[in-house]
N, C-alpha and C positions, 0 to 999 in steps of 0.2 A: 199326625200332629193334634194335640189337644186344643182345639179351637175355643172351648168353653173357659179353659183356663188362662188362655192367652188374653181374652176379652176381659174376664173378670179383672185379670192385673192391670189391663189398659184403663178400666173405669176406675179402679182404685188409686192408680197413680194421678188420673186426672182430679180425682176428688181430693187428694193430698196437696196437690198444686193449686188448686183453687182454694183451699183453706190456708194455705201459704199466702197466696195473694190478698185474700181477706184480712188476715193477720197483718201484713204489711200495710195496707191502706187504713186499718185501724190504729197502727201505730202512727202513721203519719198524720193522721186527724188528730189524735190525742196530743201529739208533739205540737202542732199548729196552734191547738187551744191552749195550751200551756204557754207557748211562746207570747200569744195574745195578752194573756192573764198577767203575766210577769213582765212585759216590756218596759224598760227603763224609761222610754219616751212616749209622749202621747202620739196618736196616729198621724197627726197633721205634721209633727216634727219627724217623725219616721219617714213620712211620704216626701217630705222636703229634702231630707239627708239622701234618700235614694234617688230623686231626680238629681241632686247636685252630683252624686257619683256617676250616675248613667250618662250625664251630660258632659262628664270630664273630656271625653274624647272629641267632642265637638268643638272645644276651645281651641284647638290646635289644628292647623292646616298642613297638609303633605307629611314632610319629615319632621315638622316641629314636635308632634307628640313623641315621635321615637327618639330623638334628641332629648328631649325633656327626661324621658323615662331613662335614658342611658346616664344622664348626668344624675339623675335622682339615685341610681344604683350605684354610681361611683361615690357619691357624697355617703351614703350607707357603709359602702365598703371602706372608706377612709375612716370613718368614726368607730366601725368595729375593729378596724387594725389599731388605732389610736387606743382604744379601751385594752387591747389585748397586749399591747407594749408595756403597759403600766404607767406610773407617775413619770413625768418627764425627767426628774431630778435622778431617777434610779435607772435610767436607760443607758445602754452601753453604745458607745459610738462604733457604728458598723465598720468605719475605715480602721478602727484600732484593734479589731478582733483577729487573733492569729490562729490559723488553721495549722495544726502540727504536719500534715501531710502535703501541705501546697509547695509545689516545685519539685516533686520527687516523681520518680519515672516508675514506681512500684506498681502502677495500674498497668502500664504497658507491658512489663513482664509477665503479669498475670494473664492477659488476653493472649499473648504469644504462646503460653504453655498450654 
């Protein structure tokens, strides 16, 4: 076994890994600097907003938070469903929709065969 070649490859891969880690850290630092420079709010406002968001879970006890989140999800789903159905005056009455294959036994024959 050629140990020199093995050691050389190990050192080279470690250098490439450290270069990638350095590039990642430099990118994170540059992104943080740009975010601070172009933030839409002042630091005080941002901290206040962040504190309010983090304290959201402390407003509720026990299952209240879970119930609140479930209700919020239900409300959002209803709003999306309303939006997808279109305007109220153009909606079809679901009790009046006729399905041509309703009441047939064609599906039973397909399963038996």
